C-alpha positions as CSV (number, residue, x, y, z in Angstrom):
1,M,70.4,197.4,11.7
2,A,74.4,197.0,12.6
3,T,75.4,193.6,13.1
4,K,77.4,191.6,15.6
5,E,80.4,191.2,12.9
6,E,79.7,194.9,12.4
7,I,80.6,195.8,15.4
8,S,82.8,194.2,16.8
9,Q,85.1,195.0,13.8
10,I,84.7,198.4,14.6
11,F,87.5,198.1,17.5
12,P,90.6,196.2,15.8
13,R,90.1,199.0,13.0
14,M,90.3,201.7,16.0
15,L,93.5,200.6,16.6
16,E,94.3,200.9,12.2
17,R,93.5,204.1,13.2
18,F,94.7,205.2,16.1
19,S,97.3,208.4,16.1
20,A,99.9,207.6,18.8
21,E,101.1,211.0,18.0
22,K,98.0,213.1,18.8
23,A,97.8,210.0,22.0
24,G,100.7,212.2,23.1
25,D,100.7,211.5,27.2
26,L,96.9,210.2,27.4
27,N,96.4,207.6,29.7
28,T,93.1,206.8,29.7
29,V,90.8,203.4,29.4
30,I,87.8,204.1,27.2
31,Q,84.4,202.1,27.9
32,F,82.0,201.4,25.4
33,E,78.4,200.5,26.7
34,L,76.5,200.1,22.3
35,S,73.3,199.0,23.3
36,G,70.9,196.9,21.1
37,D,70.0,193.7,19.8
38,N,74.1,193.2,18.2
39,G,75.4,195.7,21.3
40,G,77.6,195.2,23.4
41,T,80.7,196.3,26.4
42,Y,83.9,197.0,25.1
43,W,87.2,199.0,25.7
44,I,89.8,200.7,24.3
45,K,93.3,201.4,26.5
46,I,95.7,204.2,25.4
47,A,99.1,204.4,27.6
48,D,102.4,204.6,26.6
49,G,101.6,205.2,23.0
50,Q,99.8,202.4,22.3
51,C,96.5,201.4,22.2
52,T,94.6,198.2,22.9
53,T,90.7,196.9,22.8
54,G,89.0,193.9,24.5
55,E,85.7,192.8,24.7
56,G,83.2,192.8,28.1
57,A,83.9,195.0,31.4
58,N,86.9,197.8,32.5
59,D,87.4,197.4,36.0
60,S,90.4,200.4,35.1
61,T,87.8,202.7,33.1
62,N,88.0,206.8,32.9
63,M,85.5,207.8,30.5
64,T,82.2,205.7,29.0
65,V,80.4,205.7,25.8
66,K,77.1,205.6,25.7
67,A,75.5,204.7,22.2
68,S,73.1,202.5,20.5
69,A,75.2,199.4,18.2
70,D,73.7,201.9,14.7
71,D,74.3,204.9,16.4
72,F,78.0,204.1,16.9
73,L,78.7,202.1,13.5
74,A,77.7,205.5,11.8
75,I,79.5,207.7,14.0
76,V,82.9,205.6,13.1
77,N,81.8,204.8,9.3
78,G,81.7,208.4,8.7
79,Q,78.1,208.7,8.6
80,M,77.3,210.8,11.8
81,N,79.2,213.6,13.1
82,P,80.3,212.8,17.0
83,M,79.6,216.5,18.3
84,Q,76.6,216.4,16.6
85,A,74.9,212.7,17.9
86,V,76.7,214.6,21.2
87,M,74.3,217.2,20.8
88,M,71.0,215.0,19.9
89,G,71.5,213.1,22.7
90,K,72.1,209.8,20.2
91,L,75.9,209.5,22.3
92,K,76.6,209.8,26.0
93,V,79.7,210.3,27.0
94,S,81.0,211.2,30.8
95,D,83.9,212.8,30.0
96,V,83.6,215.3,27.5
97,G,87.4,216.6,27.6
98,I,88.6,212.9,26.6
99,G,86.1,212.5,24.2
100,M,87.2,215.1,22.4
101,K,90.3,214.0,22.1
102,M,89.2,211.2,21.3
103,T,88.2,212.5,18.0
104,Q,91.3,213.8,16.9
105,I,92.9,210.3,18.2
106,F,90.8,207.9,15.7
107,G,90.5,210.7,12.7
108,L,86.0,210.3,13.8
């Protein structure tokens, strides 16, 4: 089971993996709604070749990602393929286009 600490460390690590080159001119806010005991709501903003993150809801969300905290941690750690997770219903994204681009931008 994913701990609260493991989940909170995901987003700073995603900032380290961010590729401005692959993001191009993408300007978007992605909200992550992670369920389970150690889940929570987080967001990532990509704008002007930069990436920032925070905890809690963001009013400017363009895409929402829903998953259990355990499944999302497995995806980020490379233990679960994000496309397979979507097909199995373990990962839900409200905008498939941004979701596919996200895998490239963050190397998922």
